[in-house]
C-alpha positions, 0 to 999 in steps of 0.5 A: 212708745209707752212703757206698757207697750214696750213690755208687751213687745219684749214678752212676745219676743221672749215667748217666740224664742222659747217656742223656737228652743229645741226640746230636751232630748230624751235619755238614751235607752239601755238595749241588750241582745243575748245570743243564743237565747236558748242553750240546748243540752244534748248528748255531747253537751260541754257548755256553750258560748254566750254573746251579749251586746247592746247600748248604754248612755254615754259615759256609763259604766256597765255591769252585767249579771246572770243569775239562776233561781233561788232554791233550797240546797241540803248538805250533810254536816260532818263532825268528828267522833273519836278517830272517824268522821261521821254525819252529824245532821243536815244543813239547808241553805237558801236565799241566794241564786243557784248561779251568779256570774258578774261582769263589768267594765271595771271593778264593781266597787268602782262603779257603784256605792256600797248600798247599791252593790248590796241592793243589787247583790253583786259581790260576795259580801252582799250575797253572804248577807242573804244566805239563810241557814237552817237549823239556825243552831248550825248557822255560822260564818264557817258554813256560809264561807264553805258554801260559797267556796263550793260555788266558786269551785263548781264555777256556779259563782264567778265574780271576776268583774271583767270581760265587758268591751266598750266601743267609742261613744256614738251619736246615740249611746255607747256600744258594749259587748260581752262573751263568756262560757256558760258553766257546763254544770248549770242545771236546766231552767230559766236564768236572767241576764241583767245589764245595768248602766251606772253613773255617779255610783248608782244604777241609772237604768237597767234591762233584763232578758231571759236565758233558757237552758233545756235538755234535748235528745237522749238526756231529755228522754232520760230526764222524762223517764226519771220523772214520769216513769221511775220504774222504767228508768230504774230498769234501764239504769240497771241494764246499762250498768250491767252492759257497761260492766260486761264491756269493761270486763271484755276490754280488760280481758282482751288487753291482758291477753295481748300482753301475755301473748307478747311475752 
């Protein structure tokens, strides 16, 4: 066989092998399901249990964060004037979410590098760097620290970095679950739940889903009155306060009468 014919045969064989080689499998997708997708705040509402589950690529760390919309919060700044404390002005704080809950398979700083943590705003240092304080003359680390302490006390900020459970790897992806109690003081609105699949210190893939909190029943009626009919809302508030006062007075009188009769 001539040399050029041998080369032709080898090329044909190689091309046949390449055609038979399996195509590279696509990356495993990140999936997520949030239950419930709507939290109803009724008359006896005291918080709710939220369940999140889905799949991530194998060998991934998982971070789930829940955050509310950004808004401007205004506070009184208190200062000492002689022996008493008085209001010395107003401070407005913005630039960060009203609510931030962070959960992960292990501490965030073990899952991501510092630049990724800052980009995704996943710890106290990253959040603190985003805080905007007005007027600027009052901007200080003390104000920012006290504001974050308030958020922690209100349970609006929870950065525990725990709670996510992982199952053994499956043929396609790895299953994760998370259960947590929704903060009962979270205001009605639309929140965002985000799951991040992390590998090598970076977020390789992520997925977001909305979580709505709505008022229903009597609280919804009162909220609508306060917004659309403030005069009617004011009258009802006064009537309720008067009735509550009479009710407490009646109960107190009955209790004291019983005590006196017993003696």
